[in-house]
C-alpha positions as CSV (number, residue, x, y, z in Angstrom):
1,M,-7.8,28.8,9.3
2,L,-5.8,26.1,11.1
3,S,-8.3,23.2,11.8
4,R,-8.0,21.1,15.0
5,I,-7.9,17.4,14.4
6,N,-9.6,15.0,16.8
7,V,-7.3,12.1,17.4
8,G,-9.2,10.2,20.1
9,M,-7.4,8.4,22.9
10,K,-4.5,6.0,23.2
11,H,-2.8,4.5,26.3
12,L,0.9,3.9,26.8
13,A,0.0,0.9,29.1
14,D,-1.3,-0.9,26.0
15,Y,2.2,-1.3,24.7
16,H,3.5,-3.3,27.7
17,S,3.5,-6.6,25.9
18,I,5.2,-5.2,22.8
19,V,8.2,-3.1,23.8
20,A,10.8,-3.2,26.5
21,H,9.7,-2.3,30.1
22,E,12.8,-0.1,30.4
23,L,11.6,2.1,27.5
24,L,8.2,2.5,29.1
25,A,9.8,3.4,32.5
26,E,12.0,6.1,30.8
27,I,8.9,7.6,29.1
28,T,7.1,7.8,32.4
29,E,10.0,9.5,34.1
30,L,10.5,12.0,31.4
31,A,6.7,12.7,31.2
32,D,6.5,13.5,34.9
33,E,8.8,16.5,34.4
34,L,6.8,17.7,31.4
35,R,3.3,17.4,32.8
36,G,1.0,20.2,31.6
37,L,3.3,21.4,28.8
38,K,1.2,22.8,25.9
39,V,2.3,21.5,22.5
40,C,0.9,22.1,19.1
41,H,1.8,20.0,16.0
42,I,1.1,21.6,12.6
43,N,1.2,19.9,9.2
44,A,-0.6,20.1,5.8
45,T,-3.0,17.2,5.8
46,S,-4.9,15.0,8.2
47,F,-4.7,11.9,6.0
48,G,-2.5,10.2,3.4
49,G,1.2,9.8,4.0
50,G,3.5,9.0,6.9
51,V,3.3,12.3,8.8
52,A,-0.5,12.1,9.3
53,E,-0.2,8.5,10.4
54,I,2.6,9.4,12.9
55,L,0.6,12.2,14.4
56,T,-2.6,10.1,14.7
57,S,-0.7,8.0,17.3
58,L,1.9,10.4,18.7
59,V,-0.5,13.2,19.7
60,P,-2.9,11.1,21.8
61,L,0.0,9.3,23.5
62,M,1.5,12.7,24.4
63,N,-1.8,13.5,26.0
64,D,-1.9,10.2,27.8
65,V,1.4,10.8,29.5
66,G,0.3,14.3,30.7
67,I,1.3,16.7,27.9
68,A,-1.5,19.0,26.6
69,A,-0.9,18.2,22.9
70,E,-2.9,19.3,19.9
71,W,-2.7,18.6,16.1
72,R,-3.7,21.3,13.7
73,V,-3.8,21.3,9.9
74,M,-3.2,24.3,7.8
75,F,-5.6,25.6,5.1
76,G,-4.5,25.6,1.5
77,R,-6.0,25.6,-2.0
78,E,-4.6,23.7,-5.0
79,E,-2.4,26.6,-6.0
80,F,-0.6,26.4,-2.6
81,F,-0.2,22.7,-2.7
82,Q,1.2,22.8,-6.3
83,V,3.9,25.2,-5.0
84,T,4.6,23.1,-1.9
85,K,4.9,19.9,-4.0
86,T,7.4,21.7,-6.2
87,I,9.3,22.7,-3.0
88,H,9.2,19.1,-1.8
89,N,10.6,17.7,-5.1
90,A,13.2,20.4,-5.2
91,L,14.4,19.6,-1.7
92,Q,14.7,15.9,-2.7
93,G,16.9,16.9,-5.7
94,S,14.6,18.1,-8.5
95,S,16.2,20.8,-10.7
96,T,12.9,22.7,-11.0
97,G,13.0,25.7,-8.7
98,I,10.2,28.1,-7.7
99,T,9.4,31.4,-9.3
100,P,8.9,34.7,-7.5
101,T,5.1,34.3,-8.1
102,E,5.3,30.8,-6.4
103,Q,7.2,32.3,-3.5
104,R,4.5,34.9,-3.0
105,I,1.8,32.2,-3.0
106,F,3.7,30.2,-0.4
107,E,4.2,33.2,1.8
108,R,0.6,34.4,1.5
109,Y,-0.9,31.1,2.6
110,N,1.5,30.9,5.5
111,L,0.6,34.4,6.6
112,L,-3.1,33.6,6.3
113,N,-2.7,30.5,8.4
114,A,-0.6,32.3,11.0
115,G,-3.5,34.6,11.6
116,G,-5.5,31.7,12.8
117,L,-3.0,30.1,15.1
118,D,-4.7,30.9,18.4
119,G,-3.7,29.2,21.6
120,D,-1.2,29.6,24.4
121,Y,1.3,27.1,23.4
122,D,4.7,26.4,25.0
123,V,6.1,24.5,22.0
124,V,5.0,24.6,18.3
125,I,6.2,21.7,16.2
126,V,6.0,22.4,12.4
127,H,6.2,19.4,10.1
128,D,7.8,19.6,6.7
129,P,8.0,22.7,4.3
130,Q,4.4,23.5,3.9
131,P,3.9,25.4,7.2
132,L,7.6,26.5,7.5
133,A,6.9,30.2,7.2
134,L,4.5,30.2,10.1
135,R,7.3,30.9,12.6
136,G,8.1,34.4,11.3
137,N,4.4,35.4,11.0
138,T,3.1,34.6,14.5
139,P,4.1,37.4,16.9
140,T,1.5,36.2,19.5
141,L,3.6,33.1,20.1
142,E,7.1,34.7,20.2
143,N,7.7,33.2,23.6
144,A,6.9,29.7,22.5
145,K,9.7,27.3,21.4
146,W,9.5,26.4,17.7
147,I,10.7,23.1,16.2
148,W,10.9,22.3,12.5
149,R,10.5,18.6,11.9
150,C,11.7,17.6,8.4
151,H,10.5,14.2,7.1
152,I,12.1,14.4,3.7
153,D,15.5,13.6,2.2
154,L,17.6,16.8,2.0
155,S,20.9,15.0,1.1
156,D,21.1,16.6,-2.3
157,P,18.7,19.6,-2.4
158,N,18.1,22.1,-5.1
159,P,20.4,24.9,-3.9
160,G,18.1,27.8,-5.0
161,V,15.1,26.4,-3.2
162,L,17.1,25.6,-0.1
163,E,18.6,29.1,0.1
164,Y,15.1,30.6,-0.2
165,L,13.9,28.5,2.7
166,R,17.1,28.8,4.8
167,P,16.2,32.0,6.6
168,M,12.9,30.5,7.7
169,I,14.6,27.3,9.0
170,E,17.2,29.3,10.9
171,G,14.4,31.2,12.7
172,Y,13.5,28.0,14.6
173,D,14.7,27.0,18.0
174,A,15.5,23.4,17.0
175,T,15.3,21.2,14.0
176,V,14.7,17.5,13.8
177,F,15.8,15.2,10.9
178,H,15.6,11.5,10.2
179,M,19.3,11.1,9.4
180,A,22.5,13.2,9.8
181,Q,23.0,13.1,6.1
182,Y,19.8,15.1,5.6
183,V,21.0,18.1,7.6
184,P,21.9,21.0,5.2
185,Q,25.2,22.8,5.5
186,G,25.2,26.0,7.4
187,N,23.7,27.5,10.5
188,I,20.9,25.0,11.1
189,P,19.7,25.4,14.7
190,N,20.0,22.8,17.4
191,V,19.8,19.7,15.2
192,V,18.4,16.5,16.6
193,I,18.4,13.1,14.7
194,V,15.2,11.1,15.3
195,P,14.0,8.4,12.9
196,P,10.2,8.0,12.6
197,A,8.2,5.0,13.8
198,I,5.0,3.0,13.2
199,D,2.2,2.3,15.7
200,P,1.8,-1.5,16.2
201,L,-1.7,-1.1,17.6
202,T,-3.4,0.7,14.7
203,P,-5.6,-1.2,12.3
204,K,-2.8,-0.9,9.7
205,N,-0.2,-2.7,11.9
206,M,-2.1,-4.8,14.5
207,A,-1.8,-8.5,14.5
208,L,-3.9,-10.1,11.7
209,S,-4.3,-13.8,11.0
210,S,-3.3,-15.1,7.6
211,E,-6.9,-16.4,7.2
212,D,-8.4,-13.0,7.8
213,A,-5.8,-11.3,5.6
214,A,-6.5,-13.7,2.7
215,Y,-10.3,-13.1,3.0
216,I,-9.8,-9.3,2.8
217,V,-7.4,-9.6,-0.1
218,G,-9.7,-11.9,-2.0
219,Q,-12.4,-9.2,-2.0
220,F,-10.3,-7.2,-4.5
221,G,-10.3,-10.0,-7.1
222,L,-6.8,-11.4,-6.5
223,D,-6.2,-15.2,-6.9
224,L,-5.3,-16.4,-3.4
225,T,-3.6,-19.5,-4.8
226,R,-0.9,-17.5,-6.7
227,P,2.1,-15.5,-5.5
228,L,1.7,-11.8,-4.8
229,A,4.2,-9.0,-4.9
230,L,3.2,-5.7,-3.2
231,Q,4.2,-2.1,-3.0
232,V,2.4,0.4,-0.7
233,S,3.2,4.1,-1.3
234,R,2.0,7.3,-2.7
235,F,1.8,7.5,-6.5
236,D,4.9,9.6,-6.8
237,P,7.9,9.5,-9.2
238,W,10.3,9.1,-6.2
239,K,8.5,5.9,-5.2
240,D,9.1,4.5,-8.7
241,P,5.9,2.5,-9.3
242,L,6.9,2.2,-12.9
243,G,10.2,0.6,-11.9
244,V,8.2,-1.8,-9.7
245,I,6.1,-2.8,-12.8
246,D,9.4,-3.3,-14.7
247,A,10.7,-5.6,-12.0
248,Y,7.5,-7.6,-11.9
249,R,7.7,-8.1,-15.7
250,L,11.3,-9.3,-15.4
251,A,10.5,-11.7,-12.5
252,R,7.3,-13.1,-13.9
253,P,8.8,-15.6,-16.4
254,H,10.6,-17.1,-13.4
255,I,7.7,-16.9,-10.9
256,P,4.7,-18.7,-12.4
257,G,1.4,-16.9,-11.8
258,L,3.0,-13.8,-10.1
259,Q,0.5,-11.0,-9.3
260,L,1.4,-7.4,-8.5
261,A,-0.5,-5.0,-6.3
262,L,0.3,-1.3,-6.1
263,I,-1.6,0.4,-3.3
264,G,-1.4,4.2,-2.7
265,S,-3.1,6.8,-0.6
266,M,-4.3,9.9,-2.4
267,A,-3.4,12.8,0.0
268,S,-5.0,16.3,0.0
269,D,-1.6,18.0,-0.1
270,D,-0.3,16.1,-3.2
271,P,-1.9,17.3,-6.4
272,E,0.8,15.5,-8.4
273,G,-0.5,12.2,-7.1
274,W,-3.4,12.0,-9.6
275,E,-1.1,12.6,-12.5
276,Y,1.3,9.9,-11.5
277,Y,-1.6,7.5,-10.6
278,N,-2.8,7.8,-14.2
279,R,0.7,7.3,-15.5
280,T,1.0,4.1,-13.5
281,V,-2.3,2.8,-14.8
282,E,-1.3,3.6,-18.3
283,Y,2.1,1.9,-17.8
284,A,0.4,-1.3,-16.6
285,Q,-1.1,-1.6,-20.1
286,G,-4.2,-3.4,-18.9
287,D,-2.4,-6.3,-17.4
288,S,-5.1,-8.2,-15.4
289,D,-2.6,-9.4,-12.9
290,I,-1.6,-5.9,-11.9
291,F,-3.9,-4.4,-9.3
292,I,-3.7,-0.7,-8.7
293,L,-5.7,0.4,-5.7
294,S,-6.1,3.3,-3.4
295,N,-8.2,4.7,-0.5
296,L,-10.7,5.6,-3.2
297,N,-11.2,1.9,-3.7
298,N,-12.0,1.6,0.0
299,V,-8.5,0.5,0.8
300,G,-7.9,1.7,4.3
301,G,-5.4,0.8,7.0
302,L,-6.9,-2.6,7.7
303,E,-6.9,-3.5,4.0
304,V,-3.2,-2.4,3.7
305,N,-2.4,-4.6,6.7
306,A,-4.1,-7.6,5.0
307,F,-2.2,-7.1,1.7
308,Q,1.1,-6.8,3.6
309,V,0.4,-10.0,5.7
310,H,-0.7,-11.9,2.6
311,A,2.0,-10.9,0.2
312,N,4.9,-13.2,-0.6
313,M,7.1,-10.2,-0.8
314,V,6.8,-6.4,-0.2
315,M,8.7,-3.8,-2.1
316,Q,9.5,-0.1,-1.6
317,K,11.6,0.5,-4.7
318,S,12.1,4.2,-4.0
319,T,14.8,6.2,-5.8
320,R,14.7,8.9,-3.0
321,E,13.1,8.3,0.4
322,G,13.0,10.3,3.6
323,F,12.6,7.1,5.6
324,G,10.1,4.7,4.2
325,L,7.5,3.7,6.9
326,T,6.0,1.2,4.5
327,V,9.3,-0.7,4.8
328,T,8.9,-0.6,8.6
329,E,5.3,-1.9,8.3
330,S,6.1,-4.9,6.1
331,M,9.1,-5.8,8.3
332,W,6.9,-5.6,11.4
333,K,4.6,-8.2,9.8
334,A,7.6,-10.4,9.1
335,R,7.3,-10.2,5.4
336,P,10.3,-10.6,3.1
337,T,11.1,-7.0,2.1
338,I,12.9,-5.4,-0.8
339,G,13.8,-1.7,-0.5
340,G,15.5,0.9,-2.7
341,N,19.1,1.5,-1.5
342,T,18.4,5.1,-0.7
343,G,17.5,7.5,2.1
344,G,16.3,6.0,5.4
345,I,15.7,2.5,3.9
346,P,19.2,1.2,4.7
347,L,18.6,2.2,8.4
348,Q,16.0,-0.6,8.4
349,I,17.3,-3.1,5.9
350,E,20.7,-4.7,6.2
351,D,21.1,-6.2,2.8
352,G,20.9,-10.0,3.0
353,V,20.2,-9.9,6.8
354,T,16.9,-8.2,7.3
355,G,15.9,-7.8,3.7
356,Y,17.2,-6.8,0.3
357,L,18.5,-3.5,-0.9
358,V,18.3,-2.8,-4.7
359,R,19.2,0.0,-7.1
360,S,17.4,-1.1,-10.3
361,P,14.5,-3.2,-11.6
362,E,16.9,-5.9,-12.5
363,E,18.2,-6.2,-9.0
364,C,14.7,-6.0,-7.6
365,A,13.6,-8.9,-9.9
366,H,16.6,-10.9,-8.8
367,S,15.6,-10.4,-5.2
368,M,12.0,-11.4,-5.9
369,R,13.3,-14.7,-7.4
370,E,15.6,-15.3,-4.4
371,I,12.6,-14.9,-2.0
372,M,10.5,-17.4,-3.9
373,D,13.3,-19.8,-4.6
374,H,14.5,-19.9,-0.9
375,P,11.4,-19.5,1.2
376,R,13.0,-20.8,4.5
377,S,15.9,-18.3,4.4
378,A,13.5,-15.5,3.3
379,A,11.3,-16.3,6.3
380,A,14.3,-16.2,8.7
381,M,15.4,-12.9,7.2
382,A,11.9,-11.5,7.6
383,Q,11.8,-12.5,11.3
384,R,15.1,-10.7,12.0
385,G,13.6,-7.7,10.3
386,K,10.6,-7.8,12.7
387,E,12.8,-7.8,15.7
388,H,14.9,-4.9,14.4
389,V,11.6,-2.9,14.0
390,R,10.6,-3.9,17.6
391,A,13.8,-2.5,19.0
392,E,14.1,0.6,16.9
393,F,11.0,1.8,15.1
394,L,7.8,1.6,17.1
395,T,5.9,4.6,18.4
396,P,6.9,4.3,22.1
397,R,10.5,4.9,21.1
398,L,9.4,7.9,19.1
399,L,7.4,9.3,22.0
400,R,10.5,8.9,24.2
401,D,12.6,10.8,21.8
402,W,10.1,13.6,21.6
403,L,10.0,13.8,25.4
404,R,13.8,14.1,25.4
405,I,13.7,17.0,22.9
406,L,11.0,18.8,24.8
407,T,12.9,18.4,28.1
408,N,16.1,19.8,26.6
409,L,14.3,22.7,24.8
410,T,12.2,23.8,27.8
411,H,14.8,23.0,30.4
412,R,12.3,21.1,32.5
413,Q,15.0,18.9,34.1
């Protein structure tokens, strides 16, 4: 049932002009000790969202440095993904728990997928809650090391849902979280803190001229002579697209001609996305200067890149956020960036230094005005943000961190 994803090829040598040589040398040294290690990454979708984007780059780079890495995606129908979305929201603080019937659905699909996990792996890396129960249902891989990689904010989880999942989490050999604040209380095994990263060489993040970016953005009907505010994220209540529209409406009287683009990716493991997409369209009330786009409008990685390069400001006004890779993306492109003061966003944005942190539509609108009123200081702030991303949040650093984890777990050194 677990499908293998073909990720193509990537080469570590291609990053020589982007990241520090010392980092690349450390990667090479670590990889030499891990050569031939068989690693399987498992998650719930091959497209849409940060996890899929990370694995698209991380898995081929692991292979390039000598690890035998695979990426597999679990099978699930809508009933399963409805349950896992409820679990996701609960772990991020929703009061809605899961019923015994929903627990049985979750366990049944994990058992079904476990039966299809063929392969002689040394390490299995399970991403997020959807495949969490695989560990206890795969006796053929008892000798493998199992890692649970959590990409979401567990700083204030629904206690009932967490306690239901806790025995599954405790069955892993190691766990990886974005931030120390996300680690639940109790007997969580071998915790490692590793922030995620973006790949600067993908179409979504590669260098793109302002002229090419403007040409692409213009294809979607925007007026290239007028200012543009942008948010790129799933259509999800935690990403607060309605709050972004509120901020736009507050800022627009002070920023003549302001346009707003909301770009989201509809993911196969997020059935709630359609409902919130429709809510966002309704909330926009037919405003012709609000552009609501997705991968269903042929907006792919290159198009997102173009919008981020062209925008006067990029927002990620989340109310809860595991990390916020769209913040990383806009900072990498040296765009003035506004982020919700939550989750992993403050790891990236130092308020007033590399961007702005906000807690409300009013604060967001104020920051939008600051960017437009003081373009030189906004540009300098954005350049500091780009260098912060270069040092901390690019894929080679993430690869290095995973090699360290694998070395420690398998005792290869």
